[in-house]
N, C-alpha and C positions, 0 to 999 in steps of 0.2 A: 856728658856731659855736651861734649862737641858732637855730638850726632843731633842732638834738641837744636843747637845753636844753627848747624847747616839747613836742619827742617826750618826752623822759623825764618831765618835768612832767604828760605825758597820761596815758602810761602808771602813773603812781604813783596820779594821780587815779580810772583805771578799776580797778587793784588796791584801793583803800581802798572803790572804791561796791560792789565784787564782794562782800569780806569781808564786810564790815556787811549787804547783802543775804543772805549765807549765813548769818551769824549771828541776822540777823529770822526768815528763814522757817523755822530750825532747829526741830525735834519736838521739843515740850516732852512732859516727864515729870513725874509727883509720886509722890512715896513718904514713908514716915514714918520719920521722921532722928531722930539726935542730934546738935546740932552741939558739933564738938569743937572748934573754936579758930577764931578769925577773928585774919588778918593784913594787913597793909597795908604796900608798898612806895609809898617816893617817888622818882620817877625822871628825870631830865633837865636840864637847865637851867633849864627853866620850869616845874620843882616838878611834874610829873603826879605823882597819886598811884593806884595802883591796889591795890582792894581784895579779898581772897580769904576765902573762907569753906569750912572743911573740918567735912564731916558724915560721918556713919556710916551705911550705908542696913540694914534690919533684916538680911540674909544676909553682915552683918560688913564689906562693901566700902566703905573708905575714899574718898570723890571730894574735891576741893579744886579748887573752880573759881572764876572771878572774878565781879562782880556790883558792883550800881551803890553810889554811895555812900547813897542812899537806902535802897536793903535793906540794906545792911551795918549802917548805924544801928539800924535795926528789929530785928535778928536777936541775942541773949544768947547767949554761950557757955554750953553747958550744958541749953540748954532742948531739950526734943523736941515733936515735931511733924510737920505736913505741908509737906513741901516742894517747890517747880514748879522743874524745872530742865532745862536744855539741854545736850547736851553741852561748849557752850563757856562757861554763865555759868545763875549762881542769879538766876530771876526778882521769887521771892516764897517768904515762908515763914509759916505760920499756927501760931502756938504754942498746944501742948494746954492746954486749960483745966483748972486743979487744982482 
């Protein structure tokens, strides 16, 4: 029984490491966008908070991606500017200067 638990733990650790490596090495894109809205969800017993930003590309495509709490706090709804993102997450945003 102990061997099975160790195998399961090892597999979970490998999956998590591969997941984070893929996300970290994902190609980045930049685009001029309008921020449509921001949402957060609290999940789990230990209150993990997940942050999401929805934005519209210049061709009308709307994407909703997750982001870090730090980036989430810096991006105001309704703002326009240059966003840096991957297919997994928003990594940065530079607001247009008026």
